[in-house]
C-alpha positions in Angstrom: 6.6 -39.0 -20.2 8.9 -38.2 -17.2 8.7 -40.4 -14.1 6.0 -38.9 -11.7 4.2 -39.8 -8.7 4.4 -39.6 -5.0 5.6 -42.4 -2.6 3.7 -42.2 0.7 5.4 -42.0 4.1 5.3 -45.7 5.0 6.8 -46.8 1.6 9.8 -44.5 1.9 13.2 -46.1 2.6 15.2 -42.9 2.2 14.2 -39.6 0.9 15.9 -36.2 0.3 14.6 -32.7 0.0 16.6 -30.7 -2.3 16.3 -26.9 -2.7 18.2 -25.2 -5.4 19.2 -21.8 -4.4 21.1 -19.0 -6.2 24.2 -19.7 -4.3 23.9 -23.2 -2.7 21.9 -26.3 -3.4 20.7 -27.6 -0.1 20.0 -31.2 0.8 18.1 -32.7 3.8 18.4 -36.5 4.0 16.0 -38.6 6.0 16.6 -42.3 6.1 15.5 -45.2 8.5 18.2 -45.7 11.2 20.1 -42.5 10.4 20.1 -39.1 12.0 18.7 -36.2 9.9 21.5 -34.9 7.7 22.0 -31.6 6.1 24.3 -31.0 3.1 25.2 -27.8 1.2 27.0 -27.8 -2.1 27.6 -24.8 -4.5 24.8 -24.5 -7.1 25.9 -25.0 -10.7 24.1 -22.3 -12.5 24.9 -23.6 -16.0 23.4 -27.0 -15.1 21.5 -26.9 -11.9 20.7 -30.7 -12.2 24.5 -31.3 -11.8 24.4 -29.5 -8.4 21.4 -31.7 -7.3 23.2 -34.9 -8.4 26.4 -33.9 -6.4 24.2 -32.9 -3.3 22.4 -36.2 -3.3 25.5 -38.2 -3.8 27.2 -36.4 -1.0 24.3 -36.9 1.4 23.7 -40.5 0.5 27.1 -42.1 -0.9 25.7 -45.6 0.1 22.1 -46.7 0.0 19.1 -46.2 -2.3 17.1 -42.9 -2.5 13.4 -43.6 -3.2 11.9 -40.1 -3.1 13.3 -36.6 -4.0 10.9 -33.7 -3.6 12.7 -30.6 -4.8 12.4 -26.9 -5.1 13.7 -25.2 -8.2 14.5 -21.7 -9.4 14.5 -22.6 -13.0 11.2 -21.2 -13.9 11.8 -18.1 -11.7 15.2 -17.3 -13.2 14.0 -18.0 -16.7 11.3 -15.1 -16.2 13.8 -12.9 -14.2 16.5 -13.1 -16.8 14.1 -13.2 -19.9 15.6 -16.5 -20.9 12.3 -17.8 -22.2 10.9 -19.5 -25.2 9.8 -17.7 -28.3 6.1 -17.6 -27.6 3.1 -17.0 -29.9 0.0 -15.6 -28.2 -3.4 -16.4 -29.7 -6.4 -14.3 -28.4 -9.7 -12.9 -29.4 -9.9 -10.2 -32.1 -9.9 -6.8 -30.4 -7.9 -8.1 -27.5 -4.5 -8.2 -29.1 -3.0 -5.5 -26.8 -4.3 -6.9 -23.6 -0.8 -7.7 -22.4 0.4 -4.2 -23.1 -2.6 -2.4 -21.7 -2.7 -4.5 -18.6 -4.1 -2.9 -15.5 -3.9 0.9 -14.9 -2.6 0.3 -11.4 0.2 2.8 -10.2 2.2 1.4 -7.3 4.0 4.8 -7.0 1.2 7.3 -7.7 3.4 10.4 -8.1 6.5 8.7 -9.7 6.6 10.1 -13.3 9.5 7.9 -14.3 7.7 4.6 -13.6 8.4 2.1 -16.6 6.1 -1.0 -16.8 7.8 -4.3 -17.6 7.6 -5.3 -21.2 5.3 -8.4 -21.9 7.0 -11.5 -22.5 5.3 -11.7 -25.9 6.0 -8.8 -28.3 3.1 -7.3 -30.4 4.4 -9.0 -33.6 4.0 -12.5 -32.1 0.2 -12.0 -31.3 -2.4 -13.5 -33.5 -6.0 -12.4 -33.3 -8.9 -14.8 -33.9 -12.3 -13.8 -35.2 -14.5 -15.4 -32.6 -16.2 -14.3 -29.5 -17.8 -16.1 -26.5 -20.3 -14.3 -24.3 -20.1 -14.2 -20.5 -23.0 -16.6 -20.3 -21.0 -19.2 -22.3 -22.9 -18.7 -25.5 -21.2 -17.9 -28.8 -21.5 -14.2 -30.0 -19.3 -14.8 -33.0 -18.8 -18.4 -34.1 -15.3 -19.8 -34.7 -15.4 -21.2 -38.2 -13.2 -24.0 -39.7 -11.8 -21.6 -42.2 -10.7 -19.1 -39.4 -8.9 -22.0 -37.6 -7.1 -22.8 -40.7 -6.0 -19.2 -41.1 -4.9 -18.9 -37.5 -2.8 -22.2 -37.7 -1.1 -20.9 -40.7 -0.4 -17.5 -39.2 1.2 -19.0 -36.0 3.3 -21.5 -38.1 4.8 -18.6 -39.9 5.9 -17.1 -36.7 8.0 -20.2 -35.9 7.3 -20.3 -32.2 8.8 -22.5 -29.5 5.6 -22.3 -27.6 2.0 -21.2 -28.0 -0.4 -19.6 -25.4 -4.1 -19.5 -26.2 -6.4 -17.4 -24.1 -9.8 -16.4 -25.7 -12.4 -14.2 -24.1 -14.7 -15.8 -21.6 -13.2 -19.3 -22.2 -13.7 -19.9 -18.4 -17.4 -19.9 -19.1 -17.2 -22.1 -22.2 -14.0 -23.5 -23.5 -15.4 -24.9 -26.8 -13.6 -22.5 -29.0 -10.2 -22.8 -27.1 -10.4 -26.7 -27.3 -11.0 -26.7 -31.1 -8.3 -24.1 -31.8 -5.7 -25.9 -29.7 -6.5 -29.3 -31.2 -5.8 -27.7 -34.7 -2.6 -25.9 -33.4 -1.1 -29.3 -32.2 0.1 -29.8 -35.8 2.6 -27.0 -35.3 4.5 -29.4 -33.0 5.3 -27.2 -30.0 3.9 -27.1 -26.5 0.5 -25.3 -26.1 -0.9 -23.7 -23.0 -4.7 -23.4 -22.9 -6.0 -20.8 -20.5 -9.2 -22.5 -19.8 -7.3 -25.7 -18.7 -4.6 -23.8 -16.7 -6.9 -21.1 -15.1 -10.6 -21.3 -15.7 -11.2 -18.0 -13.9 -12.3 -14.6 -14.9 -10.3 -11.4 -15.3 -9.0 -11.5 -18.9 -5.6 -9.8 -18.4 -4.5 -11.9 -15.4 -5.6 -15.1 -17.2 -3.8 -14.1 -20.3 -0.7 -13.1 -18.3 -0.7 -16.4 -16.5 -1.2 -18.4 -19.7 1.7 -16.5 -21.4 4.0 -17.0 -18.5 3.4 -20.7 -18.5 3.8 -21.0 -22.2 7.1 -19.0 -22.2 8.7 -21.1 -19.4 7.4 -24.6 -20.4 10.2 -25.6 -22.8 12.7 -24.4 -20.3 11.3 -26.3 -17.4 10.7 -29.4 -19.4 14.4 -29.5 -20.4 15.5 -29.0 -16.9 13.3 -31.7 -15.5 14.1 -34.2 -18.2 17.7 -33.7 -17.5 17.2 -34.1 -13.7 15.2 -37.3 -14.2 17.9 -38.7 -16.6 20.6 -37.9 -14.2 18.8 -39.4 -11.2 16.8 -42.3 -12.6 16.4 -44.1 -9.2 14.1 -41.9 -6.9 10.7 -40.7 -7.7 11.1 -36.9 -8.2 8.4 -34.3 -7.2 8.5 -30.5 -7.5 7.5 -28.0 -5.0 4.6 -25.5 -6.1 4.0 -22.0 -5.1 0.9 -23.0 -3.2 2.8 -25.0 -0.5 2.5 -28.5 -1.7 4.4 -30.8 -4.1 3.4 -32.1 -7.5 4.6 -34.7 -9.9 7.3 -33.8 -12.5 4.8 -34.2 -15.5 2.4 -31.8 -13.9 5.4 -29.3 -13.2 6.7 -29.7 -16.7 3.3 -28.8 -18.4 2.3 -26.2 -15.8 5.4 -24.6 -14.5 3.8 -21.4 -13.6 2.8 -23.1 -10.6 6.5 -23.3 -9.5 7.5 -19.7 -9.7 7.7 -19.4 -5.9 8.9 -23.1 -5.5 11.8 -22.8 -3.1 10.5 -20.0 -0.9 7.2 -21.7 -0.4 8.9 -24.8 1.0 10.8 -22.7 3.5 7.6 -21.1 4.7 5.9 -24.4 5.1 8.8 -25.5 7.3 8.8 -22.2 9.3 5.2 -22.7 10.2 6.0 -26.2 11.6 9.1 -25.0 13.4 7.0 -22.0 15.0 4.5 -24.4 16.3 7.1 -26.8 17.7 8.4 -23.8 19.7 5.0 -22.9 21.0 4.1 -20.2 18.6 1.0 -20.3 16.4 1.6 -16.9 14.8 5.0 -16.0 13.4 6.9 -14.3 10.4 9.0 -16.5 8.3 12.3 -14.7 7.7 14.6 -16.4 5.1 17.8 -14.6 4.2 19.7 -16.5 1.5 22.5 -15.7 -0.8 20.6 -13.6 -3.2 17.3 -12.4 -1.6 15.3 -12.2 1.5 11.8 -13.8 1.6 9.3 -13.0 4.4 5.8 -14.4 5.0 3.1 -14.1 7.6 2.1 -17.4 9.4 -1.2 -17.7 11.2 -2.3 -20.6 13.2 0.9 -22.5 12.0 0.1 -22.1 8.3 1.3 -19.6 5.8 -1.3 -17.5 4.2 -2.2 -18.5 0.6 -3.2 -16.0 -2.0 -4.5 -16.4 -5.5 -2.7 -13.4 -7.0 1.1 -12.8 -7.1 3.6 -11.3 -9.6 7.1 -11.9 -10.8 9.2 -9.0 -12.3 6.1 -7.0 -12.5 4.2 -9.7 -14.4 1.0 -11.0 -12.6 0.1 -14.6 -12.3 -3.0 -16.1 -10.7 -2.1 -19.4 -9.3 -2.3 -20.5 -5.6 0.9 -19.1 -3.9 1.9 -18.5 -0.3 2.0 -14.8 0.6 5.7 -14.2 0.2 7.3 -10.7 -0.1 10.8 -10.8 -1.5 13.5 -8.1 -1.5 17.0 -8.1 -3.1 18.9 -8.4 0.1 21.0 -11.5 0.7 24.4 -12.5 1.9 25.8 -12.1 -1.7 24.2 -8.6 -2.1 26.7 -6.1 -3.3 27.4 -2.9 -1.4 27.8 0.2 -3.6 27.6 3.9 -3.4 24.9 5.9 -5.5 25.2 9.1 -7.4 24.4 11.1 -4.2 27.2 9.4 -2.2 24.9 7.2 -0.1 25.6 3.7 0.7 23.4 1.1 -0.8 23.2 -2.7 -0.6 21.5 -4.8 -3.4 19.5 -5.8 -5.3 22.5 -6.9 -7.5 24.2 -10.1 -6.1 27.6 -11.6 -6.5 25.7 -15.0 -6.7 27.5 -18.4 -6.6 30.0 -17.5 -9.3 32.2 -15.6 -8.5 30.5 -15.0 -5.2 31.5 -12.7 -2.4 35.2 -11.5 -2.3 35.8 -13.7 0.8 35.0 -16.8 -1.3 38.4 -16.4 -3.0 36.9 -17.2 -6.4 37.6 -13.9 -8.2 34.9 -11.7 -6.6 36.1 -8.1 -6.0 33.0 -6.2 -5.0 32.0 -6.0 -1.4 29.0 -7.9 -0.1 27.0 -8.5 3.0 28.9 -11.8 3.6 32.2 -9.9 3.3 31.0 -7.5 6.0 30.3 -10.5 8.4 33.6 -12.0 7.6 35.5 -8.8 8.3 33.6 -8.2 11.6 34.6 -11.7 12.7 31.0 -13.2 12.6 32.2 -15.9 10.3 35.3 -17.8 11.2 37.8 -18.3 8.3 39.2 -21.3 10.0 35.8 -23.2 9.5 34.9 -25.2 6.4 31.6 -24.1 5.0 29.4 -25.9 2.4 31.2 -27.6 -0.5 34.6 -27.3 1.4 34.5 -23.5 1.1 37.0 -21.6 3.4 36.8 -17.8 3.7 39.4 -15.2 3.1 39.0 -12.4 5.6 41.7 -10.4 4.1 40.0 -10.3 0.7 36.8 -9.2 2.4 38.5 -6.4 4.1 40.2 -5.3 0.8 36.8 -5.1 -0.9 35.2 -3.3 1.9 38.0 -0.6 2.0 36.5 0.8 -1.3 33.4 1.9 0.6 33.0 5.2 2.6 31.3 3.3 5.5 32.6 0.5 7.7 31.4 -3.1 7.5 28.9 -2.3 10.3 27.4 0.3 8.0 26.9 -2.3 5.3 24.8 -4.5 7.8 22.9 -1.4 9.0 21.8 -0.7 5.5 20.8 -4.3 4.5 18.8 -4.6 7.8 16.9 -1.5 7.0 15.8 -3.1 3.7 14.8 -6.3 5.5 12.9 -4.4 8.2 10.8 -2.8 5.5 9.9 -6.1 4.1 8.9 -7.5 7.5 6.7 -4.5 8.1 5.0 -5.2 4.7 3.6 -8.4 5.9 2.8 -7.3 9.5 2.2 -3.7 10.5 1.2 -2.6 7.0 -1.4 -5.4 7.2 -2.7 -4.3 10.6 -0.9 -7.2 12.4 1.0 -6.3 15.5 4.5 -7.8 15.5 4.2 -8.0 19.3 2.2 -11.2 18.8 4.5 -12.7 16.2 7.7 -14.8 16.7 10.4 -14.3 14.1 11.4 -17.7 12.6 14.9 -17.1 11.2 16.5 -19.2 8.7 18.5 -19.3 5.4 22.2 -19.2 5.4 22.5 -15.6 6.6 19.0 -15.2 8.6 20.2 -16.1 12.0 22.9 -13.5 11.8 20.4 -10.7 11.5 17.4 -12.1 13.6 17.6 -10.6 16.9 18.5 -7.1 15.7 15.6 -7.2 13.4 13.1 -8.6 16.0 14.1 -5.8 18.4 13.5 -3.2 15.7 10.0 -4.6 15.0 9.1 -5.3 18.5 8.7 -9.2 18.0 8.8 -11.0 21.4 11.0 -13.9 20.3 13.2 -15.3 17.8 13.2 -18.9 16.8 16.3 -20.6 15.1 15.6 -24.2 14.0 18.1 -26.9 14.4 19.2 -26.7 10.7 18.2 -23.1 9.6 20.6 -23.1 6.6 18.6 -25.9 4.9 15.1 -25.2 6.2 13.5 -24.9 2.6 15.0 -28.3 1.9 13.4 -29.7 5.1 10.2 -28.0 4.1 10.1 -30.1 0.9 9.7 -33.1 3.3 7.0 -31.4 5.4 5.0 -30.3 2.4 2.1 -32.5 1.4 1.2 -33.5 -2.3 -1.4 -30.8 -3.2 -3.6 -29.6 -6.0 -6.2 -26.9 -6.1 -9.1 -26.9 -8.7 -11.0 -23.7 -9.3 -13.9 -22.3 -11.4 -15.4 -18.8 -11.6 -19.1 -19.0 -10.9 -20.2 -15.5 -10.1 -23.2 -16.5 -7.9 -25.1 -15.3 -4.9 -24.1 -16.7 -1.5 -27.4 -18.4 -1.2 -27.3 -20.2 -4.6 -26.9 -24.1 -4.8 -23.3 -24.8 -5.9 -23.3 -28.5 -4.8 -22.8 -29.6 -8.4 -19.8 -27.4 -9.0 -18.3 -28.4 -5.6 -18.7 -32.1 -6.5 -17.0 -31.7 -10.0 -14.1 -29.7 -8.7 -13.6 -32.3 -5.9 -13.5 -35.0 -8.5 -11.0 -33.0 -10.7 -8.7 -32.3 -7.6 -9.0 -36.0 -6.5 -8.1 -37.2 -10.0 -5.1 -34.9 -10.2 -3.5 -36.3 -7.0 -4.1 -39.8 -8.2 -2.1 -39.0 -11.3 0.7 -38.2 -9.0 0.4 -41.6 -7.4 -1.4 -40.4 -4.2 -4.3 -42.9 -3.7 -4.8 -42.9 0.0 -5.2 -40.4 2.9 -6.4 -37.6 0.6 -8.2 -34.8 2.3 -10.5 -32.3 0.5 -11.2 -28.7 1.7 -13.4 -26.0 0.2 -12.4 -22.4 -0.4 -14.5 -19.6 -2.0 -13.3 -16.1 -3.2 -16.2 -13.7 -2.0 -17.1 -10.1 -2.0 -19.8 -7.7 -1.3 -21.8 -6.6 -4.4 -20.0 -3.7 -6.1 -16.6 -4.6 -4.8 -13.9 -5.0 -7.4 -11.8 -7.6 -5.4 -12.7 -10.5 -3.3 -11.4 -12.3 -0.1 -10.3 -15.9 -0.1 -12.3 -17.7 2.6 -12.3 -21.2 3.9 -15.9 -22.5 3.7 -15.7 -26.1 5.3 -18.1 -26.4 8.2 -21.7 -25.5 9.0 -21.3 -21.7 9.0 -23.1 -19.9 6.1 -20.9 -18.3 3.4 -22.4 -14.8 4.0 -21.3 -15.0 7.7 -17.9 -16.2 6.7 -17.5 -13.1 4.5 -18.5 -10.8 7.2 -16.0 -12.3 9.6 -13.2 -12.3 7.1 -13.9 -8.7 5.9 -13.9 -7.4 9.5 -10.6 -9.2 10.2 -9.1 -7.7 7.0 -10.5 -4.2 7.1 -12.0 -3.6 10.5 -15.7 -3.5 9.5 -18.4 -5.5 7.7 -21.4 -4.5 5.5 -24.2 -7.0 6.6 -27.0 -5.3 4.6 -25.0 -5.7 1.4 -25.5 -8.7 -1.0 -22.7 -11.3 -0.8 -21.2 -12.7 -4.1 -19.4 -16.0 -4.5 -17.0 -15.2 -7.3 -14.7 -18.4 -7.6 -15.0 -21.6 -5.8 -12.1 -23.9 -5.3 -11.4 -27.4 -3.9 -8.0 -28.1 -2.4 -6.8 -31.9 -2.3 -3.9 -32.8 0.0 -2.2 -36.1 0.6 0.1 -36.9 3.5 3.6 -35.5 3.7 6.9 -37.4 4.2 7.3 -35.8 7.6 4.5 -34.6 9.8 6.7 -32.6 12.2 10.5 -31.3 12.0 12.8 -33.9 13.1 15.2 -33.7 16.0 18.6 -35.1 16.7 20.3 -33.7 13.6 23.7 -34.7 12.5 25.6 -31.4 13.3 29.2 -32.8 13.0 31.7 -33.1 15.9 31.3 -30.6 18.6 34.1 -28.2 18.7 35.6 -26.9 21.9 34.0 -23.7 23.2 36.3 -20.6 22.8 35.9 -16.9 22.3 37.2 -14.2 20.0 36.8 -10.5 19.2 34.0 -9.5 16.9 32.2 -6.3 15.9 28.6 -5.6 16.8 27.4 -2.1 15.7 30.4 0.3 16.4 31.9 -1.7 19.2 34.5 -4.5 19.4 33.4 -7.1 21.9 34.7 -10.5 23.0 32.2 -13.1 22.1 31.6 -16.6 23.3 31.7 -19.1 20.4 29.7 -22.2 20.9 29.2 -25.2 18.6 25.5 -26.0 17.9 26.4 -29.6 18.0 27.4 -29.3 21.7 24.1 -27.9 22.8 21.3 -30.0 24.3 17.6 -29.2 25.4 17.7 -26.9 28.3 21.0 -25.3 27.6 21.3 -21.6 27.6 23.7 -19.1 25.8 24.1 -15.4 26.9 25.4 -12.9 24.3 27.6 -11.5 23.0 27.9 -15.0 21.5 28.1 -16.8 18.1 26.4 -20.2 17.7 28.3 -22.0 14.9 27.0 -25.0 12.8 27.7 -26.4 9.3 24.9 -24.4 7.6 24.9 -21.1 9.4 25.8 -19.0 12.4 23.6 -17.3 14.9 24.6 -13.9 16.3 23.5 -13.0 19.9 23.9 -9.4 21.0 25.0 -8.3 24.4 22.6 -9.6 27.1 20.5 -11.7 24.6 19.9 -15.2 26.0 19.0 -18.2 23.8 17.5 -21.4 25.2 17.5 -24.7 23.5 14.0 -26.1 23.7 12.8 -29.7 23.5 12.4 -29.6 19.7 16.1 -28.4 19.6 15.2 -24.9 18.5 17.2 -22.0 19.8 14.6 -19.7 21.2 15.5 -15.9 22.1 12.9 -14.2 24.1 13.3 -10.5 23.9 12.0 -7.8 26.4 
């Protein structure tokens, strides 16, 4: 067993949120008697745990670290790069092709060249079981002992590194799955049981989630074991896709819950930052080294969905509603067959990185464009002691048919489409949304994108380059228990609610959270005859039918009051108290540098911009563009006439006409 558990706020002597990104590993340190501190070190792709260790050592060279919540891309990268375990898939006879058949959705209706992603488990590693459970939980074909022996022998011959078991209707009765998994334990590899991981209907999504979990479980277990051994002192927790943290034991056995780990932490922090600046509704805009993540925030909280996908593979675990595009600081600019300039999704990553890093990179990137335009100062020292080579950036960009400003225009078009995806395409007017810009590159593009979308304001937090790491300290311990019930809105579900509440509470107790636990109820509901449901909070006195009417009207603009309302799946969310309840102020920003100016490129113009150190700014200060606000983790670019004011929470707030 790995060390797991959560230390509550009043017990913490020092804690550090650590976000392992594609290019940098970010650390935010919070310790009694010290100002909040942000540290960036290069990610070590071959051994991410080493980068975490370096970041922790640099942020706290003296003292004892008690708690380390962290976000990891280990599970995500394993799926994207197909570096997963050899997995055997065990399912009901007649459903061996469920992963191949999938759903007949066509995201591009008239695209004749669409290629569906290959399942993580090839057909030759699927084992069919002669059994069948009915939708009422009663056996239709009994599972015999002889059949169990045959299946175990067949699986053993496949020599798997992991096993996924997903039988038909096991959410209604898991007896067959339990017996089969008990026998398969003698194979000696990790087993994922779908009825334990996801006791919900829809056989394809449940099977896909189960297979994803099984395929990455050995990978995640190795990573977390190595991390715990390298950092034996602090209690380590892991960020989940749903916006909360979990113990390492849970993350090691159910890693599918961590597929959106890092981005989810950033969105949690973005919601808190938006509220600190006076905006309840916002768009989180995180531009890092490899990708850009955007998410809609309503009433200070990110929207949580129960259906996501990665590399075209669906998984049904709670996840914040993030939309990701391959546009980051390290995204490579290239020319397609038609002679058009393109940017991304391929990235220079951390090794060798952009050409201006001077580490062997030769291809032009977005960061090279900023360097060539003077937005990034080669004389400054960036994370990990990095200094930029502007001449190398210009040499790389010289191979393109467009100037550096063209690279920025192309990448901004990609990011604008992503921002519209979570706002206008969902019927939400950007005129009512602030844009919270973070990530190492986000503040360089924020005001230009906000103007294009029509957002009234941009909010840049005090430490935008490490906001995901801060989000790990703002995220509460969280667990969501669920069960498909397929009931009418008026049915008595009190027994089910009670059982789920006990399960959720018990899971948080396993993580060491024993006090200040809050429980909330959620139901997935729909009108009879609909094929998909809406996730609705059902705490309070309002009837479930009325809640669906209101949610349906908000989502689609109408309601059907004379139609029967179905409760499909019920959920109980248990949450503990986070380390921090609000974003901290008085950050350690380094020594204030003397204000100066230099020539930079904005669009097709060369202008003289004011260069201000973020460390020199205080609440009430105002900066008018063209200007650059420099700090250790990022740079904020203000266009001509744009004015940023430092508010009481030390955010830079740019209000746009």
